[in-house]
C-alpha positions in Angstrom: 28.2 -79.1 29.1 28.0 -81.6 26.6 24.6 -82.0 26.7 23.4 -78.0 26.9 25.4 -77.7 23.6 23.6 -80.5 21.8 20.5 -78.5 22.9 21.4 -75.4 21.5 22.7 -77.5 18.4 19.1 -78.9 18.1 17.2 -76.1 18.5 17.2 -75.0 14.9 16.2 -78.4 13.4 12.9 -78.5 15.2 10.0 -80.4 13.4 8.1 -77.6 11.2 5.1 -77.6 12.8 6.4 -76.7 16.1 8.5 -74.0 14.1 7.6 -70.5 15.4 6.8 -71.4 19.0 10.0 -70.1 20.0 11.8 -73.2 19.2 14.6 -71.6 16.5 12.9 -68.9 13.9 10.7 -65.7 13.6 9.3 -64.2 10.9 11.2 -60.8 9.2 7.5 -59.1 8.8 8.7 -56.2 7.3 10.5 -57.7 4.6 7.3 -60.2 4.2 4.9 -56.9 3.9 7.0 -55.6 1.5 7.1 -58.3 -0.8 3.0 -58.4 -0.5 3.2 -55.1 -1.3 5.3 -55.0 -3.9 3.1 -57.9 -5.7 0.1 -56.0 -5.3 0.9 -53.1 -7.0 2.3 -54.4 -9.6 -0.5 -57.0 -9.9 -3.1 -53.6 -10.0 -1.0 -51.7 -12.6 -1.3 -54.6 -15.3 -4.5 -55.5 -14.5 -6.0 -52.1 -14.9 -3.4 -52.1 -18.7 -5.3 -55.2 -19.2 -8.6 -54.3 -18.5 -8.3 -51.0 -21.1 -7.7 -53.9 -24.1 -11.6 -54.6 -23.5 -13.0 -51.5 -24.1 -13.4 -52.7 -27.8 -17.3 -53.1 -27.4 -18.7 -56.7 -29.0 -16.2 -59.0 -29.7 -16.2 -60.3 -33.5 -16.4 -64.1 -33.9 -12.6 -63.9 -35.2 -9.7 -66.3 -33.9 -7.3 -63.4 -33.6 -9.7 -61.5 -32.0 -11.2 -64.3 -29.7 -8.0 -65.1 -28.8 -6.9 -61.2 -27.8 -10.0 -61.0 -25.9 -9.8 -63.8 -23.8 -6.3 -63.7 -23.2 -6.8 -59.9 -21.6 -9.6 -61.4 -19.6 -7.4 -64.0 -17.7 -4.8 -61.8 -16.9 -7.3 -59.2 -15.6 -8.6 -61.5 -13.5 -5.4 -63.0 -12.6 -4.3 -59.9 -11.8 -7.3 -58.5 -9.6 -7.2 -61.9 -7.5 -3.7 -60.9 -6.9 -4.1 -57.5 -5.5 -6.8 -58.5 -3.7 -4.9 -61.8 -1.9 -2.0 -59.5 -1.3 -4.5 -56.9 0.1 -5.9 -59.6 3.1 -2.6 -60.8 3.8 -0.6 -57.6 4.2 -3.5 -57.1 6.7 -2.9 -60.3 8.6 0.5 -60.2 8.5 1.0 -56.4 9.6 -2.1 -57.0 12.0 -1.1 -60.1 14.4 1.0 -59.9 17.4 4.3 -61.2 17.2 4.1 -64.0 19.2 1.5 -65.4 16.8 2.6 -63.7 13.4 5.8 -66.0 12.9 3.4 -69.2 13.1 0.5 -68.1 11.3 3.3 -67.4 8.3 4.4 -70.9 8.7 1.7 -72.5 8.3 0.5 -70.6 5.1 3.2 -70.9 3.5 2.1 -72.1 0.5 -0.9 -69.1 0.5 1.9 -66.5 0.4 3.4 -67.3 -2.5 -0.5 -67.6 -4.4 -0.1 -63.9 -5.4 2.3 -64.0 -7.3 2.0 -67.0 -9.3 -1.3 -65.4 -10.1 0.9 -62.0 -11.4 2.8 -63.8 -13.5 0.3 -66.0 -14.8 -1.6 -62.6 -15.7 1.8 -61.3 -17.1 2.1 -63.7 -19.4 -1.4 -63.5 -20.6 -1.0 -59.8 -21.1 2.1 -59.8 -23.2 0.3 -62.8 -25.4 -2.9 -60.4 -25.8 -0.2 -57.3 -27.2 1.4 -59.7 -29.7 -1.6 -60.7 -31.2 -3.0 -57.7 -31.3 -0.5 -56.4 -33.0 -0.3 -59.3 -35.8 -3.8 -58.2 -36.2 -3.7 -54.7 -36.4 -0.4 -54.5 -38.4 -1.8 -56.4 -41.5 -1.3 -53.9 -44.0 2.6 -53.7 -43.6 4.3 -57.0 -43.1 7.5 -55.7 -42.0 6.2 -53.9 -38.8 4.2 -56.8 -38.5 6.5 -59.4 -37.9 8.8 -57.1 -36.1 6.5 -56.6 -34.1 5.6 -60.2 -33.0 9.2 -61.0 -32.9 10.2 -58.0 -30.2 6.6 -59.4 -28.6 7.7 -63.1 -28.1 11.6 -62.1 -27.2 9.2 -60.4 -24.2 7.2 -63.2 -23.5 10.8 -65.4 -23.3 12.2 -62.9 -21.4 10.1 -63.1 -18.5 10.2 -67.4 -18.5 13.4 -66.9 -18.8 14.3 -64.7 -15.7 11.8 -66.6 -13.8 13.6 -70.2 -14.5 16.9 -68.3 -14.2 16.7 -67.1 -10.4 14.7 -69.7 -9.0 17.3 -72.3 -10.1 20.9 -70.2 -9.7 19.8 -69.0 -6.2 18.1 -69.8 -2.6 14.5 -70.5 -2.2 12.9 -67.4 -1.0 13.1 -67.0 3.1 11.6 -64.7 4.9 12.1 -66.1 8.4 15.2 -65.9 10.5 17.2 -67.3 13.6 15.3 -66.2 16.8 17.6 -63.5 18.6 18.0 -65.4 22.0 18.8 -68.5 20.0 21.3 -66.8 18.0 22.8 -65.8 21.2 22.7 -68.3 22.4 24.3 -70.5 19.5 27.3 -68.1 19.6 27.8 -69.0 23.7 27.8 -72.4 23.0 30.0 -72.3 20.3 33.0 -69.9 22.0 32.5 -71.8 25.0 33.0 -75.1 22.6 36.3 -73.6 21.3 37.6 -72.9 24.8 36.8 -76.2 26.5 38.6 -77.8 23.0 41.6 -75.4 23.5 41.8 -76.3 27.4 41.2 -80.3 27.6 41.1 -80.3 31.2 38.3 -78.0 31.6 36.1 -80.5 30.6 36.9 -83.2 32.0 
């Protein structure tokens, strides 16, 4: 009995290379696909906004004009890359059979984080480009110029503050859950262990 209980307890602490093969965890496919889809939609939306700022024709050889243009170029590329990567990852995560999807997700954890990182970088570049754009175009009105700059800087800082806060005050995102079969076995083992502790004579 003790050997069986020990086996049940250690089933959830397998080496990373052996997880996802029926040894303790399984992927919550629905939550992962929802996360990928949300990232792709937001990246496509923001990339479209940034692309609209590139329709002004030839760029003047001025610092502000070049900075605005380059920030929007980076935002377009980062968000488009995020959107396309999300599409490919969604197709694979949604299409793999149940027997293979957990092992695939465990093997490619690093790749699943890239779309969000690219979207976040593109978002910051887009916000910076809007700050610089308003600073350039409001040259004739100092009050409005600096008010727009303050609002823009606050928006950029809020993005950083939100990202830092949610990543330092809570556990990392985890799209894996305890396999149902293993969870049931653990509950049975725990109840049996509790029964044995109440009746010491039964364990002799």
